N, C-alpha and C positions, 0 to 999 in steps of 0.2 A: 501761357498754356491754356487758359480759359478766357472766353470773352466776357462781356458784361452780363449776358444772359445765357449761361451754358445750358444745353439741353440735358435732361436727366433721362438716362436710358438703362436698360438691364445690362449688367456687367458683361454678359456674353457678347453683346453687340459691339462693345469697345474692342474686345479681342478679335471678333470677326472682321471689323473694318480695319483694324491694325494689320492683321494678316493679309488682307487684300492689298494694302499699300505695299507691304513687304514683298509679296509675290510679284507685283508690278515692277518694283525696283530691282530685285535680285533674280536673274534668270536661272541661277543655279539652285534656288531654294525649292525643296520638295518636302512633302509631309505625308506620313502614312501611319496607319494603326487600325485597330479594331473600330469599325463604323465611322472612320474619319471621312471617307469619300462620299458615298452616295447620299447619306443622310446628314452629312456635315458634322459628325461627332455626336456623342450622347448628350452633350450640353449645347449643341448647335453653334459652337464658336467657329466652325468652318462652313456654316450654312451658305449654300449656293456657290461655294468657291471651286468645287470640282467642275461644275458646269462652266464656270468662267475660265479656269486655267487648264482643264483637261485631266484625264484619268492618269496620265503618266506623272503628273506633278502632285496630285492629291489622291491618294490611293487607299483602298481598303486592304486589310491583311487578315490572315487567319488568327485564331486565338492561340498564339504562340509568342509569349513575351521574349523568350531567348532568341528566336529568329528575327523578331522586330529589332532588337538591339544589334544583332549581328549584321542585319541589312543596313542599319544606320552607320555602323562603324565602317563597313565596306564602301558605302557611298561617300562618307566623309574623307576616307583615305584617297579617294579618286578625284577629289577636288570639288565635289558638290557640297551643298549646305543643307543637310537633312534635319528635319524635326521628326523624331520617332516618338509616337505617342503610346504610353502605357496607360490603359484606360482608367485604372485606379491605383493609387499609391500602394495599396496592399499587394497588388500583383507585381510590383517591382521585384519582389522576392525571387520570382522565376527568371529574372534576368540579371540578378545581382552578381552572379559569378563572372559573367562575361564583362560586366561593367568594371568589376574590381580587378580582374586578372588581365584584361586586355585594354580597355579604354583608359582607365585611370593611370595605368603604368606606361602608356605608349610614349609620351614625350620624354619621360625620365629614362626609360631603358634604351631609347635610341639617341640619347645625348642631344635632344632637340632636333634630330634629323627628320622626324615624322610628326605630323599633326593630324588630328581627327576631330574637327570642331563639331561634333555631334551634339545637338540639343535634345535632351529627353524631356518631353512634356507629359505631365501627369497631374493628378488632383487627389486631394484627400482631406481629412479632418472633418469633424462636426457633421456627420451624417448618421443614418440609422442602418444597422446591419453589421454583422461580424466581418464581412469581406469588403465593405465600402466605407469604413469609418476610421481606419487605422491611421496612426501617426508614428511609424517605426523609425523615428529620426536617429536614434542611437545606432540601429543597424546600418543605416545609410552612412552616417558620419564615420563609423568604424571601418567601413568597407571600401569607400570610394574617395579617399584622399587623392587629389589630383583632378577631381571634377568639381566645378563650382556647384554650390547648393543654394538655390534662390527660393525664398519662402515669402512670396508677396501676400499682403493682407487683402488685396482686392484685385480686380481685373485691370484697372488703370496701371497699377504698379507692375502687374505681370506683363502687360504689353510693353511697358518701358524696359523691362529686363530683356525681352526678345529683341527690341531695337538695339540695346547695348551689345548683347551677345553676338549678333550677326555682324558686328564690326570688328570682331576679334577672331582668333583661331584656337579657342580653348573649348573643351567639352563642358557641358553644364546640364544640370537638371533643374527644371522650374516646376515647383509644386504649387499648383493653384488651389485656392480655398474652395472646396466643393460647393459650399452653400452660396457662394458669391455670384454665381451665374445669373441668378434671378433678381438679386438685389440691385437697386438702381444706383448709378453713379453719374457724376457730371462728366460729360464727354469732352476730352481735350480738343482744342482746335487744331493742334499740330499732330494729329493722329499719324502714327507711323514714323514720326521724327523724334519725339522727345525720348529721353533716356533716363534710366534709373541707375546710378553708379553701384558697383559691387563693393561690399565691405563697408558701407557708410550707413550707420543707423539713422533713424529719424526720430526726433523728439516730438511726440504728438500732443502731449499736454505738459506744461511746466509745473513743477511742484517743489515743495521745500521739506516735506516730512519723510518721504520714502520714494525710492526708485523702483519701478515695476518694469522688468525686462521680459519681452515676449516677441512673438512673430505669428504670421499667418492668420488663421481664423481666430486665434486667441486674442488678437488685437481688439476686435469688436466686443468681445466679452469683457476685456479689461476696461475699455472705455465706459461700458455700462456700469461696472462696479465703481469706477472713479466718480461718476456722478452721484452715486449713493453715498460714497464716503465723504463727499463735500458737505453733506448734511450734518456730519459729525465733526466738522472742522478738521478733516484730514486731507492734506494736500499731496497728491500723488503725481510724480513725474513718470509718464508712460513713454517707454522707448521701444520702438519697433526695430529689431536688429536687421530686418530685411534679407540679409544673407547669412547663412551659418558658416559657409566656406566661400570667401574669406569672412572673417569675423571682426567687426569693429576696428578697422584699421586706424582711424583717428583717435581712438580712446574716448569716445563719447560717453560710454557708460561709466568709466572711471571718473570723469569730470562731474557727472551727475551725483555719484556716491560721495564725492568730496563735499558736495553741497548738502545732501540729505542725510548721509551717514547711516542709511538703512537700505536694504535691497531684497526684493522678491523676484525669483526667476519662475516664470509661468509658461507651461506648455501642455500638450496633450499626449506626449509620449508616456511610456511606463516610467515609474520613478527611477531616477538615475540616468535616463536617456538624454534627450535634448536639454533638459533643465540642468542635469549634472555637467554636461559639456559646457553650457554657457557659464555656469558657476566657476568651473575650473579656469576658463578663459579670462574671466573678470577678476576673481579673487586672487588667483595665483599668477597668471601671466601679466595682468595689468597691475597686480599688487594692491587691489582695492581693499583687501582685508584690513590694512592698517588704518583705514578711514571709517571703519564701522563702529557704531555705538550699540548696535543690536545684533543678535545672531542672524546670519543670512539664512533665508528660507527658500525652498523650492515648492512649487505646487504643480502636480502632474495628474495624469489619469490613474485609475486603479491598475493593478498588476494583472490585467486580463484584456482581451479584445472586447470592444463594446458589446454589451448584450443587445438583444434584438429589440427594435421598436423605440418609440419616444421615451418611454420609461427607462429602457436600457441605456440610452444615451445619457439621460439625466443622472443616473446613478453610477455610470461608468466613467464619464468625462467630467472634468472640472467646469463649473459654471460661475456666473457672476456672484452668487451667494458665497461660494467657496473663496473667491478672491476677496470679497468683503470681509469675511470672517478671519481669514489669514492675516490680512493687513491690520485689521482692528486689533487682533491679538498681539501683533508686534508692537503697535502703539500703546496698548494697555500695559505691556511689560515696561515700556519706556516711561510712561506717565500714567500710573494707575488712578490718580486722582482725577485727571481730566478725562480719561477714557475708561470709565468704570465698567465692571462686568455686568 
């Protein structure tokens, strides 16, 4: 996937170059949304592609999320491969009814007779401002069963999801980490070709004391906290679930808990949302409860949308300090002599 000396580029360039390859390969592929066309998207991941592929294939729309979703469903039903962009995850709310009532149910209510492989592309998490920083995963998970939910931690993973999804005929939503467009990543050599499988978590750091389960932008925060915890002789196994629907098909998280006997579920949704969903999937469905030596914990955002500005983000959303304190408290309860207050 990478050469001996991979080039380090902003994440948005990986997406842009990946989309360019996909548009070359797949003549049915179209993309549309607010600001997608002329300026190449608010984060420039379609930069220059409208000029290259034409206005019919990469198109600007009005500020109407419901009609963007409706346009995408209609195109998908007619055999095209549309990517419908919702500019920010918070605005998915305005299209959720159509996604839930029409797209998510289509394959089921037609007994497999119809497919609409619409990909909804959006972005969220870890930004500043009440309408650009939300992570309403509980709302999404509760409303759109029947649609894949991909939560990549960076743009390399996001591009891999698009490559995977375009080889199938299922609808999906890809939620890119908003802060990641400017962060630098190593560029894969096989851009437009490599794939990220659905429902397969990735173990990012191996550990023996506690399992930390997370996704999306929280991965970077988790890895920062893990480095701090090493200084206190706490070994954390970090697992990026990668997709919430489907969720951990091979049982990777269960195997980790069988080793560590402790678990923390970490996300940016309101309490009981995405973290509660993951806890149910692991403790109940995978029956990981029987292997726990400590009380399972969740760490989420506060019960409101993020307050304005940098301070608002700091006090509304969980950060590396919160991850450190939560894990340290779990280890203190397990071994108060070694991990003193």
